N, C-alpha and C positions, 0 to 999 in steps of 0.2 A: 467568586462563588458566594452566594448568600449563605449566611450562617444556618438558616433554617433548613436549607437543602443539605448542607454538609452534615448537620445533626441527624437528619432523617436517614441519609445513606449510612452513616456510622452505626445507627441502630440496626439497619438491615444487615450490615456485615456481622454484627454480633448474633443475630438470629441465624445467619447463614453458617456460623460456626458449628451449630448442631448438625447441619446437613453434612458438612465436611467430616465431622467425627464419625457419623454413621457410615460414610463411605470407607474411611480407613479402618473401621471396625468390621468391614465386609457385610454391612447391613443394607447397603445400596449397591445395585449393579453399576457397571461402567456407563451403560446407556442412560439409566435413570439419573445418575450423578451429572453426566454431561448436559442433560436437559435443564438441570438446576444451576450448575456452576457457571455455564456460559453467560448468564445474566450478570455475573460478577467479574467477568473478564478473566476467568481462570479455568483451567482444564487439568485433569489428571493426564500425565504423560503415559506413554506405552508402558505397560507393566503395572500401572496403578500404584507405584510407590513414591512418586514425586509429583510436584505441581508445576505448572507453567502459569505465569501471571502476566497479563497484558496491560501495560501502562498507556492509557490513551493520552496522546499529545494533540490537543485540538489544533486542527489545520497543520499539523506537523511541527508546530512551533515549540522548540525546546529552549525555553528561557534559561537564563543563568541559574535562577532559583530551582527550576525543575531539573536541570542538569545536575546541579550540586546535590539535590536530594537523591537522585538516581545513583550518582557516583558514590555517595556516602553509604547507601544501602548495599551496593555491590561490595564495597570494602568491608562493611560491618558483618555481612553474612557470608563472606567468602564466596560470592557467586562466581562461577567459572564459565557460565554460558549465558549469552544474551544475544538478541537478534533484532535487527531493524526489519519491520514487516512491510508488505506492500500496501498497508493501510496507514502508514506513517506513525506506527506505534513502536514501543520497545517492549519486547517479550523477555522476561526473566525466567530462566529455566532451572530445573533440578532443585526446587524449593521444597522444604517440608511444609506441612499444612499450617503450622504455627507461623512460619516465616511468611508465607503467602498472605495470611490473614492480617498479620501485623503491618506488613508493607502496604497492603491495600488500604488499611485504616489510616496509616501515617501519611500516605500520598495525598489524601484529601486536604490536609493542611497546607499543601503546596499546589492546590488546584489541579491535581492529577486525579482523574476519575477513572477507576476501573469498572465501575458499575455500567452495564450495557456494553462492555467491550466484546462480548460474544452473545450468542443466543438471538432470540427474536426481538431485537431492539434497534433503535436508531444507532448506528455504529459511529466510529470516529469520523468526523468531517475531515476531508483532506483538501489540500490546496496546492497550487503551483508553488514550489518551495522558494523560488526567487522573487515572489511577488513583492513589489515595492522597490526592488533594486535592479531588476532585469532590464537591460536595454531592449527597446522594441516592444515591450509589453503594452497591452491595450490600456490598462490602468491598474492600480494597486487594489487587488481584490481581497487582500488579507483581512482588513477590518470587517468585511461582510462575512467572510468564512469563519472568523473567530466568533462573531455574534451568532451565526447559525449554530456553531458547535455548542456554544454556551446555552442557547435556547433548547437544543435537542437533549442535552443532559438533564434539563429540568423535567423532561417528559418520561424519563426512563422508568421511574418507580410506578407510574400509573398507567402506562400505555400497554395495549394488547394488540400486537401485530401478528399477521400470519407467519411472517419470517423476518429476517433482518432487512434494514433499510440503509443503503449507502448513499451518501451525498458528497459531491465534489465540486470544487470551484477551479476553473482554469483561467489564467491571465492572458492566454494567447491561443491561437489555433493549433499550436504544437500539441496541446492537450496531453501533457505527460502524466496527468492524473486521471485520464480516461473519463472526463466529465460527460462526454457525449454518449457514453454507453454504461452509465451507472443507473441506479434506481432513480436518482434525480441529479441533474448536473446543470451548472451555471457556466456558460461560456462568455467571456468578456468580449465586448465590442469596443472599437476605438472611440465611439461617441459616449463612453462611460455608461453603457447599459449592458444588460445580460440577455443572451438567448437561453431558453430553458429547454432541457431535454429530460425525458423520463422513460421509465420502464425498460431500461437496457440492463445488461449484465452478462457476465461470463459464467462458465460452468456448463452443466448440461443444458441443452437447448439455448445456446447463447443468442443474444439479440443486441443489435445496435439500438441506441436510444431514439425515441421519437421526439422531434422538435414540436413542443406544444405552446411556446410563446416566444416572441421576438422583441428585442429592445425594451426590456422592462427596466423600471427604475430600481437601482441597486438597494434602495431603502425598502423595497417591497419583498426582499428575499424570504423573510419569515412567512409572508402571506402564501408564497408558492410552496414552501415547506409544509405549512399547515394543510394546504390543499392536497398535496401529495399524500400526506399521512391519512387524511380523511378518505381519499380515494382508495387507498390500499386497505384501510379498515373495512370499507364498504364492499369492495369488489375483489379483494384478495381471497385466495383459496385456503380456508381454515381446515378443510377436511383431508386434503392430500398434500403432505409436506413436499413431495417431489415436484408439485406444481404450484407452490405457494409463493415463489418470488414474484416481484412486480412484473418481470418480463413476460410472464404467462398471461398477463392481462391484455397484451397486444392481441392474443388469440381469442381469449374468452370474451372480450368486449368488442373486438374489432377496432380499427384505427379511428373510424369516425365517432363511435360512441366514446372511446377513450378520450378523444379531444373534447367532446361536448361535456362529459362528466368532469374532466379536469377544469374546464372553464367554469362550470357550475360551482365547484368547490372553491375556486379562486374568488368568485363573486361573494360567496359566503364568508370567506376569510377576510375580505376587505371590510366587513362589518365589525371586525375586532380591532379597535384602535391600538391595543397593546402590541399588535404585530408590526406596526410601522416603526422602522429603525431610526435611530439617530446616532450616527457614528462620526468619529473624527479620524481622518487619515493621518498617519504618523509622518513625521519628517525626521531626517537624519542630519544632525549638525556635528560634523567631525572633520577635522583638518587632515588632509592627506599628508603622507610622509613617505617619500621614496617612490621608485618605480619597480615593476616586476613583470617578468615574462615566464610563464610556466603553464604547461598543458592543463594543470588542475586549478589554475587561478583564473577566475572570470572577472573581467572589468565590469564593475557596476555602473549604473547610469549616474551615480553620484561620482563626479570626477575624482580620481585618485584613490578610490576605495575598491576593494576586491572581495569576492566570495571564493572560498576554497572548497572544492569538491572532495569528499572523502568517501570512498566505497570499499569497506572491508569485504574481502572475498565472501560471496554468498550472503552478505548482510550480517555476518557473524562478528560481533563486536569484540575486539581485543580489550578485555576488562582493564588491564593495566594502563593501556594507552587512553582509554576513555577517562579514567580517573585523572591521569596527567593532563589531558586536554581540559578537563574541568578546572584544574588548578591554573593552567596556562592562560585561559581567557578570562579568569575571574576579575582581573584588574584592567581589562581592555575595554574602553568605553564603547557603548552601543553595540557590542558584539553579541550575537545570539546564534543558535544553531537551528536548522530547519531540516527535518527528516523528510526524505523524498518518498514517492510511491514505488521506487525502484531499489529499495534496500540500501540506500546511501544517505549521506547527510552533507548539507552545505553549512559552512561557518561563514557568516556574512558580516559586512561592515568593517572589514579589516583594512588597515593601512598596508602598504607594501611591506614594511618592516615586520608588522604583526603577522602578515600572511606567510612570510618566509619561515617564521617560527612554527606556525601551524603546519605548513607543508613538511617541515623536517620531522615533526612529531608523528605525522600520519603517513610516513613513507611506506607503510605496509598496504597502502591503498592499491586498488586495481591498476595494472600497468598499461592496459590498453582496452579498447572497446569490448573485446571478447570477455575480458576478465570482469567487466561490470555486469555480467550475466546474472540473472535472477533465479533463485531457487527457494521454494518453500522450505520449512524446517525439516520435512522429510519423515519417512516411516520409522526411523529409529527412535523418534520422539513422539510423533503424532499418532493418536489412537486409530485414525481412519486411513492413514497413508498406506499406499501399496508399494511404493519404491522409495529408496533413500535418495532423494533429489540432491541433498547436500553432498553426499558421498560422490554421486555421479558428476556433479559440477567440479568438485575438487580433482577428481581423476582426469577430467577433460582438460582443466587448466594446466595441471602438471605436465600432461602429455604434450599440449600445444606449446608450452614454454620451451620444451626440448627442441621443437621444430623451428622455433625462432621466426615465425611468420611476422611480416610487417603489420603495423596497426591498420585496422579496417579491412584486412584480408578476410577475417572472420567477424561476424556480427555479434552483437549482444544476443544471447539466447535466453529463453524462458523455460524453466523446468518446474512442473507441478507433480507432486507425488501421487496425485489421484485426480478424479474429474472435478474436484472442487475449484480448481484454477487459482489457488493461492499464489502460484507462480506466474499467473497471467499468461499462460502459454498460448492462448488463442489470439493474442494481438501482437505476437512477436514475428520478426522475419523468419525465425525458426523457433518452434516451441515443441515441448514434449510433455506428455501426460503419462504418469506411471500406469503400467498395464502388465498383462501376462500374455505370452505367446506360446501356444501348444504346438509342439513338434513331435511327431511319432508318439502321440498320447502323453507326452511329458511336458509339464509347465516350465517355462523359462522366463527369467526376469526380462522385462521389455518396456518400451515406451511407445505410445502413439505419437507419430510425428505430424506436426501442423506447420504449414509454411505460408508466407506472404500475408501475414496480418499487418495492419497499419493502425497506429493510434492517432496520428495527426488528423485534424478535422477534414482537410481537403481530400485526403486519400483514405479515410477511415474504412476499414473493412476487417472482418473476422477471417482468421486463417483457414486454409484449406487442409483438411485431413488427408494425408498421403497414404498412410499405412502404419504398420507396427514394426519398429526396429528392435532387435535384440540388444540388451545392455552391452554385450561383448562386442557388438559392431559399432558402438557409438564413436570410439576413438578412431577406428579405421575410416568411418564416414567423414569425420571432420578432417582427418589427415588428407584424404583424397580431395575434399572440397578446398581446403586451404592451399594444397599444392597446385591444384588446377588454376586457382585464381592468382596465386603468386607468380606462377610461371607465365601467366598472361600479362603480368605487370599491371594488374588492375586491383580494384577493391570489391568487396562483396556487393555493395549497392550497385556499382557500375556494371560489374560482370553479370549479375542476375538480370539487370534491366536489359542488357544486350543479348543475353543467352537464356531467356526464361524456359525454353523447352529443354535445354541441356541441363539446367538446374533441376527441373522436375525429374528428368530421366536419372540423374545421379541419386536423388532422394529415393526413387522407386527401386533402384538397384539394391539399396540396403533395406528396403521394407517389403520386398517381394516374399 
């Protein structure tokens, strides 16, 4: 990061201190403070007595320096709660105002930028976490994603957008980062080019992205980002926040005009020579040592090297283990961590012997597919949450462990505490959105059930809303679903493909 940019953001943090003090002195409302604090990647937690701080990790890359900084701050301030988010960031929770401001300032010296981590700004760029090491990927998209993230950070202080702008890079059609239905997404092709999608997004009125360019030169990604920003600034809705996200431009412009306007801004951006990238793809030079077979160890395309997947339940980081992991990998050459868009983390470039040590330390990781389920931070912390998604996920996992279903009998599920879709519930095989169900004029805790969403490019689709399930019926529903599939000797994917109507009937039984 350039010193000039770092200096400017540090000054903005000091000016923001006055706003924070006004809030904690009860001179600012929660709503007014949220509108100001989001631009600094921090929010007041429910109750208004503590702060949450979002550490942006560009493209999800958690280098050793960034990890060590984060681990040291956790230890220094006695942080008890931290969370991997679906935007590949780390959220620190239960901070005092001073702690949040100090960490925000210190993080800049390690190229961790909180500025623009929330609010109406270009958000953290995310990328397929195994880019550069995954077998079968189209090509290593990480250098381009990193460059895009660094470029977008330079815009944060000056830009005025209608709402937030999310950008993602996918290294294959699996699209685990949902590039094809973000505000702007780059999908890698095997000929070392990108297809470009725009104006997609989850939440209210969700939309799949529109393909607006094919087989572009990767060195042109900043041109397309600039074009998207200018398109959004020109045609986004500044009057109605409820319709201000880019996906509403599919309706306000129509697809034909959306395409022509995007093309026009691309042509204008090409006239800015500073937007042409020059990147160098990285290489890994490390000798293998040993062999390994473990469900959480993935063979990299570099022979003899492994990536270990670590998924703390609900994305909730065990602080003590995180600190120990920082210490463990400190002297392991070429090793780094990559935060996923699914509340987990890969530790990559490990020899077999190194991987065994990482596996042992992270043995609290999810035990099966169902336990890798995603849940937003939930209503106990979030100001706008309706349901405690973390509590719900924990209760489900504990109940399903007692039933001892085989792996893949139950799928990974997605739980959002409110319509904002921080738990990405609209693209899961089964997803839930926090809600209320009125029975005999009495409100009850409940979740809207959404099923049959798909994230991979070939099958991408938004989930179908089935109805509203009471919180108290969640465990019985999964108990019956898992028992049915296990008794059939099948897996969730195979059983639902063979019995789609029976699956819907079972869902409707609990949402009637």
